[in-house]
C-alpha positions, 0 to 999 in steps of 0.5 A: 770528831763526833760520834752520835749515839741514839737511845730511845727513852720511854714515857711513864717514869712516874708509873715505873717509880711507883712500881719500884716503890711497890717492889721495895715494899714487897721485897724484904726477905725476897730481895737482897737488902743491899739492892732494896736499899739502892732502890730506896735511894733511887726513889728518894733521888728521883722524887727530889729531882722531879720536884725541882726545876725541869727547865734546867739540865745538870751536866757534870764534867768528870775526869781524872787529874790532868785531863784538862777538865777545868780548862774545858769548863772555862772554855765552855763557859767563856769565863775563868771560873774554875782554877786550873792547877800548875804543879798538881792540877786538881779541883778541890770543890765543885764549881757551877756555871748556870745559864738562866739562874731563875728557878735554879737555886733549889736545884743547886741547893739540892746539889750542895753547891756552895754559894761562892762557887755558883756563877751565872751566865746571862746567856741572852746577852751572849751571841749564840749562847741562848741555846744553852739556856737552862744548862747547869754545868758542873766542874767536879773534883778530880775523881782520882784525887788523893783527897778523900773529901773531893773524891766523895763529892765527885762520886755523889754528883756523878750519881745525881747529874742529869748528864755526865761528860767524861773528860779523858786525855790521850795518855790516860783515856783507858785508865782503869780508875775511870772505866772499872769504877764508873764507865762499867757501872754506868753501862746502859746510860748511853743517852745521858753520857758523853765522852770527851777526848780532850787535848786533841792538839797533842795528836796528829790527825791519824793518831787522833782517829786511832785513839777515837777508834780504840776508845770507842771499841773499849767503851763498846766492850764495857757495855756502852752500845752507842757511845757519844765521843767528842774530840776537843782541845780546851787550849786551842778551842778546837771542838769546843763548839761541837761539845756545846752543840751536843750540850745545847741539843740535850738542854733544848730537849729537856729530857736528860733528867728523865732519861737519867732516871730511866737509865738508872731504873733500867740498870736496877731492873736488870739486877732485880731480874736476877730474882726472877726465874728463867723464861716466863714468870709462871702465873700463880693464882692468889687462891688455892684451888679446891683440889689442893684444899681437899688434898691437904685436908685428906693428908692432915686427916691421915696424919691425925688418924681420922679413918682409924678413929672412925673405924674404932668408933664403928667397932665400939658402936657395934660391940656395945650394941650387944648389951642392949639389942641382942636377944637376952637368952643369947647374951646369958648363954654367952656368959658361959663361954669366953667373953667375945669382947676380949677377942674383939679387943674392945678394951683397947678400942675403948681406951682409944676413944677415951683418949680422944674424949680426954683431949689426947688426939695425937697428930704426927708432926712428921706427917703433918709437915709432909702434908704441908710440904706436898702443898708447897711443892705443888704451888711453887713449881717453876718459882725462883728459890726466894719465893719457893722458900717464902711460900714454904715459910708461910705454910709452916709459919704455924707448924709448931702449933698445928698438931696441937690445934688439930688435937684440940679440935678433934677432941671436941667432936670425939664420941661419948662412950656412955651415949645410948640411942633411944631406940636401943632402950625401947628395944631392950624393953620390948625384948624383956617383955618377950622374955616375960611372955616366953617364961609365962608360956613355959609356966602355963605349959608346966601347969597344964602338964602337971594338973591336966595330964599327970593329975597332981592335984586340983587348981582353984576354980579361978585358975582352972583354965591353966590346968587344962590339958587341951590348952597345951598345944596352943600355949606351946605354939604361943611360947614358940612364937614369942621365942621366934619373934624375939630371935627375929627382933634380934636379927633385925636389930643387928642389921639396924645396928650395922647401919647405925654404926656406919652412919655414926662413923660417917657423921664422925669422919665428916665432922672431923674432916670439917674441923681439919679443913677449918684448921688447915684453912686458917693455919696453912692456906690463908698464910700461903694465899697471902704470900701468893698475893704478894708474889703476884703483886711483886711480879706485877710491879716488876713488869711495871718497873720494866716499862 
């Protein structure tokens, strides 16, 4: 009795393996190391198998002790090649029967089949056996053997065979050592797995049908969607031709090796998919957009106090201008009152700016970390935890150095306290010139009053003009005009100082923002963009390995 299963296979095994290789390259730190190791082993196995003979199909007969596996092997091959036990049935070493030996040597070497256990069938001379040309039939050691050596060999060959034929007997077809250890693990390998219910001669037809139905139900529960079940009796030969027909079909198509690798890839892909988020993988740009860059720069500027430094600079600029552009008489009069600089806390502001020029800009680590975390949160929404952690680690990869680098960068652009604009100096000269003119006018008025009005004496002829009483109105008007011009100059200067202070603050903040943006780009954004590119490449490879 035969139940035929159909499984569609995909083309492009090479591209899928290339995608898996990329996953192995990009996966460290994001994928379970054990899973990456298995992926690497699959790549090696696939590379080796695809380089070897594509004209041969490796079929492994696997089963437990007493299943009649070796007897079935001899029956299929038509020769007594594999010894059958009497008291304790067991196969100690793998035996191979090859239909068409040309080109099979390297493949048998890769399978590690000993020379003395290799047998060739000249199938062209055997009537009806030409259809098996290219078959390499392996009789594996019993997988439940008490000999650890043979157990390991059976496991190894089950992993590399193109097609696995599980030989079961009516008494132990549901044996847990077979189903839990192998069948469940190979779920999804329907196209490259055959189940043979051997020793059918021991059952009545009704019992055999019941066993087949029960076995099929068991296999479906274990994930084998379309199980291929063949019933045989190696002793009577019943069903052996049916098994040969199934094997011949597989050998003729010469697709078993690729289908086995595809099945292995499919199973591995299901496990890799666990590191993908539920639903559609969110798209992630490999470059951070301008809005997030500006947001990060703004947050870092707040963390290092750029607005506060700019404001301090503006205040200091304004207060220091009083020493240069204020009307001198006003400054001299102010000395008779409490110092207004103290009320403005100029000393504190100057200390702050001196701290900047001394390289002591202090970036708050907690605020810096919050700024970086805000960027990460915005970028990783919907990502799997492994990639969220990866991007967070990339963003914080230089977090210990970031505050210090920010401090050093901003210290280079901190304002100088002793810098005086050139127009302040020119204005100071002009104001003192006006002061001299006003003093000269007062002196002229005093002289005219003394000599021209009160007649206290006579001036020399060359200075007589200064003693004329008629000059008093004009000289007084001139003195008042000079005084007004000085006051007007002082008011205008104040306005220009205010504009200059705002300009200086803007210049300082722009330069500081530029420096902060540069530091953020090199120490935060670039590592994050590299990780985003890795993320995109990984999921592109995931789609590639899924075919």
